[in-house]
Each structure stands twice: as structure tokens, then as C-alpha cells.
Phi, psi and omega in degrees: 000310180297323179296318179296316179295319180297317179298315179296316180298315179298316179299316181296314180297319180296313183291323180286333180287346181284353184209185178227164174063218183295332177293320177297318178297316178300315179300318179295316180296319180295333178292345179269353187254150181280072185271345176212180184298319179297313180292325177298314178299320179298316179295321178297318178297314179300319179299320177298321178291327177300314180300316180295324183294338179290341182241355185228113185298325180293322175292321178298319178297319177297319179295317178299318179296317178299314181292325175301312180297319180295314178298319180297318178297311180297319179297319178297315180293323175296317179296319177298320177294322177295317178298327179280359179083014181272347180227162178298144182292332184269010181292136175274097187297324180292318178294320179293326177296319177299317179295321181292321176299314180297320178297313180300315179298315181297315179295319180299315180296316178300318180294325178292322185266341183221061184297338178290323179276315185264068177281164176304326179290328182292000000 
């Protein structure tokens, strides 16, 4: 589990570091989606851990920690984009980060179950 999270985290940090502002945020969000075979396998592994976390408190705690880190990363990138003038100054970066995490999860699950509709281009 930790290895899977570490791999995803490293991929996200690497991709978001390649740019600044909203482009960095986009890169980080795309690292969460099954856009190629490697990312698809990563999403499948995460989905398996989600199922396990519903019945195992230690897995649930790991999932909460992962989501805390993901929200924190997205909030930081949103704040950086706001500081750069790419977003409204009154935006609640933490709330938007929560929405972005939910969006990424929803799209990832849809892509895993309906890959014909949810292609990387879509």
C-alpha cells in the first residue's frame, strides 16, 4: 500500500514540478487519472485498497492520510496559481482542492469501468 502511494505521490510531484500555476495543477491532477497503462494499473490498485479500507481501519487510516496529502498538494497548487493571478483572490483553495480530488476520483472510476467512453482524449 505504501509503495503504491509513494509511486503515485512521486509521479504527481514530478509532473507538477515541470510547470507553475494552473499548468502545474493540471499536471498533478492528470497524474491521478488512468491515461495510459501504467496510470490505469495504479488506479486499479487504488480502487482495490478503497474496497479493503471499508472493512479494515488501518487501511482506512492510510486512505485518509493519502487524501489529506492529496488535498494539501492541490490546495498548495491552487494557492500558487492564485498568487500568480490565474485565479480569483477570494477563492477558497481548500474547498476547491476537495472538489478537485472528488472530480479526479470520479473520472478515474468512470474511466476504469467505461474505458470506451472515458478515453484519455475525453
